[in-house]
Structures are given as structure tokens and as C-alpha cells.
N, C-alpha and C positions, 0 to 999 in steps of 0.2 A: 293621592292626598298630599297637598302641599303642606309645608311646615308652618304651623301656627304658633308664634312665640307666646310664652307665658311671662308677662311683665311682672317684675317684683319691685318693691320700694327701693329707692336709691339709698335710703337710710333705714336700717332695720327698725321695725316698729313705727316707722313713719308712714304717712298716708298722703303726702303731697305730690311726690314725683314717682311715677312708675315707669321703669325702663328695663331694657335688656340689651346686651351686646353679644354678638357672635363673631367668631373669626374662622375663616375657612381658606384652605389652600389645597387645591387638588387639580390633577390633570383632567381636562374635560374635552371630549370630542364634539365637533359640531353636530354630528348626527346621533348623539347620545339620546336615547329615548327616555332617559330618566331626568332630563331637564325639567325644572319646575314649570308649572303652568303660570299663567298670569296671576300675580299676587293682588289681593284686594283686602287690605288690613283696615282695622278700626283706629289706627294710630299713625303718627308720623314715622317714616323710615328714612334714616340717613345712611346711604351707601357710600363707602369710601374705597376706591379702587387702589390696589397695590400692584397688580400685574394682570395681564390677560388681553388677548386680541378681541375685545368686546365693545359693544355699545350698550345703551340703556334705553328701554322704551318706557315712557310715562304717558298714559292716555294715548293720544294720536301722534306723539312726537318721539323721534329717535335722537339721542344725544351721543356723540362720539366721546369716549373717555380714555384717559391714560392714568398713570400712577399719580396718586394724590388728588385726583378729581373727585368731586362730591356731587351726588345726586340726592335730592330730597323729594319724596313723594308725600302728599297730604293724605289724611284719612280717606279710605275708600277710593283712591285713585288707582287705576289699573297700571301695573308696572311689572317689568321683567327684564332680565339680562338677554342680550342678543349676541350670539357667538359667531365670529367671522372665520375662525380657523381653530384647529386643535391647539389647545394652549393650557398652560398652568394658570388657573384663575385664582387669584388671591385677593381677598377683600374682607372688610368689616361691614357689619350691618348693625345699626343702633336703632331701636324702636322706642318711641316716647309717647305715652298717653297724653292727649291734648290737655294742656293746662295753661291758662293765660300768661303767667309770667315766664314760663319756660319755653313756650312755643309761639308766642306772638311774633317774634322776629322771623321765625321760619315761615309763618304764613305770609308775612309782608315781603320777605326776601324772595320766596320761591312761588309766588302766586301764579306767575305765567311761565317763566323759564326755570327749569328744574336743575340746571347744571351750574356748579360753581367751580371755576378754574382759578386756583390760587397762585400767587408767586411761589417760586421754587422753595424758598426758605419756610414759607407757611405750610406748604404741602408736607414737608418733613416734620414740621411741628405738630400738625394734626395727626399724622401717622403715629408719631411717638405718644401723643396723648391717647390715641385709641389703644395702643398696646398697653399703656399704663392703666387705662380704664378696664380693659379686658382682664388683665392679670389681677387687678384689685377685686374684681367681681367674682372670679373663679376661685380665688384664694380663701375667701370667707373671712379675711382679717379685718383690720380697722377700716371703717368706711371713709376715712379722711381722704385717702388717695383716690378712691372712686369718685367722690364728690368733686375734688380738685380737678381731675381730668375731665369729668363730665362737663363742668362749666367752662373749662378751657376749650373744649370742642364747640360748645355753643358760642363762645366768644369769637372763635376763629371764623365761624360762619355768619357773623353779625352783618346785617344789611348796611350798617354805617361804615364798614371797612371795605367790603368787596362787592363787585357787581356779578350778575349772572350772565350766562352765555346762551345764545339762541340755539334751537335745535337745527339739525341739518335738514336740507331740503329733500323732499321725496319726489320721485318722478311724477309729473303732473297727471299722467294717466292713472296712477295709483292713488295719489292724494285726493283726486276727485271721488274715488270710490270710498275712501276713508271718511271724507267730509259728508258724503251722502249717508253713510251709516250713522255718523254722529248726529245727523239731523232727523233720522227716521227710526233708530233702533227701538224706540218705545212703541212703535207700531208693530203689531203681530205680523203684518204683511211683509215686513223687512226680512227677507230670507235670501239664501244663496241663489235660488232660482230667480227671484225678482232682480237681484243685482246683475245677473247674467243678461236678463232681458233689457234692463235699463241701459247697461253699458255695452251691449252687443258683443259679449265675449263668452267663451265656453267656460264650463265649470272647471275644467282642468287648468285653463289659463288663469282664472281667478284664484284658484287654490295655489298655483305656483307663485303668483305675485305675493300673496300673503305669506307663504313659506319663505320666500326670498327676503322680504323686507321685515316681517314681524315674527317669523319663525313660529307661526301658528296657523290654524285654518280660519277661513272667514266665518264659519258657523261658530267656532269657539270664541272668536273675537266678539261677535255680536252677542253671544251669551254672556261674556264677561262684562260688556257694557250694561247689559240688563241686570246682572247681579249687583253691579256697583250702584245702579239707580235704585234697585229694590232695597238694598241695605240703607241707603239714605232715606227712603220713604218709611221704612220700618222704624228708623230712629226718630222720625218726627211723629210717630204714633199712628200711622196708617195701619189698617188691618192687613192681615196676611193676604187676603183676597184682593184688596185694592192695590197693595204693593206688587202683587203678581201681575195683574192686568195693566196697571199704569206704567210698569217697567218694560212691557212688551211681550211677556209670556202669555200664551193663550190657554194653558192647561194648568190649573192650580195644583193638581196632584203631582204632575211632572215637575212643577216649580219647587214644591216642597221636597221631593225626592232628590233633585239635583242640588238644591241649596244645602241639604243635609250632607250629601256626599262631598261637596266642595268645602264646606266650612265646619263640618263635624257637629252641627247643631241644627235643629229645625228653625224655620223663620219665626215661629211663635215664641220659642224659648229664647231665641236671639233678641227679639223685641223686648221680652220681659227683663232680660239681663241688661240690655242697653238702656231702656227707659226706666 
């Protein structure tokens, strides 16, 4: 079960901005089986790297990152960290529930490219603001410091100040497979077996390519794409059955079981809470 953040008001007893920040620093092995699965949240995530030989996957793209680099993923976009070697991975994650005046610039800035590489002085500024925001939130003291640092972080990521950086190129043989999945994952026939037939490769080769590039399996990747689509459909009011079949699942009972295991809630309850 992946970690599901519980967002709290930025200002106690307020109801306009819901957010959360976490800080983590731990030694992680590339082959650690406790690595998180793909994340699919209902809110914006701002990831700020402090250390670690890692890249970041958002949807079908991988972004190389280093200290002070920022990755922003939008609600229900698939994302995860990619580890290249055993390392001390230190980072902040900030989650923000979508609200027009606080997230409009995130949507504009990071619509296509998800990586923001700042000038060196701005990198240290955003890191210091994150430490300030984190300490203010966990101390339970005056909200002034938290509010100040929160809006400083948003200001630093402003579209008017900085540009984004494109993802790194994937090998053509692999990018064609990823593109095919993106075009066909809502079809129940899009399976590992079909991919092997279409691209004339063995299952072991296909799995190895996904493990090397995305650190996941092709079946898990396809399922994550379908979960992302299903959540979007549920949020627009489609029935559980329609969301199931229109996102590529062929068995409604299986869909409900897997949805609950991954998100800790049934699709029906999710829809009622979201809508």
C-alpha cells in the first residue's frame, strides 16, 4: 500500500488551502523491494530533490534531477522516483489540493514539461523555504511562518520567472512500446501478450526493458494508466461500471478489488467523496 497523504488546512480553521509537506532522508538500494509503486494522487505534488542518484518518472517521461531541482505532477498523473544506484535519497514532497488562485500557475507552468531547474541561488532559496515550511508545520506553532514559506515556494516556481526542462529521450525501441500503450491502454485487449506479438519480442525482454527504464513491470504500468483514467472518469460522474470498462478493465469485480487495495477505498465511495 502506497502512502496516501492527509492534507490539512494551511491556516487552522481555514478552508481555502489544503496542503501537506513531508521530508525524508534515507539510504535506499536500487533493488529494494519496498520502493513505492506508481503514485496517482488527487492533488498536485511538488517534489524537491536534495540528494540521490535518481530520476523522476511522470506519465511517459523520465526527467534527470539533481539537488534543488523541482518536479511537479498534476492530479492523477502517474509518477514515481527512479533509482540508478544505491544512494542517500533526501527530498521534500509538498501536496496541494487544486484551487484556482494557488495552483493556476502550476497548471500553466508544468502542463507539458514537469521539471524546473533553477539558478543555483534560487535552488538554495527554495530548499531553505521548504525547511522553514516543514518545521512550521510540524511544530504546531504560529501559522505565519508556514504561510510565508508556502507562498515563497509557489513564488519561486512561478511561470513568469523560470522555464521548464524537457524530459530525456528514451530508446526508440522502448518509446514505441510506451507510445502504443498510451494509445491503447483503454482497450481490454492491450495486454503483455499483445505487446509481445505487436513488437515481436519475448515477455522476458519486454519485462526487462520496463524494469531497466521505468523500474516496474509492463502489466503494472498498464494497470496504473487504467487506474489514472478510471479516477478521472469517476470524478466526472461516470458510474463505477462505466469507469471500469471505459478505462480498459474487463472485470468489474476485479477492478473494485484492485482499486480498493491500491487507494484504500472502493470506487463507489471514492466517487461519492470526490463528487
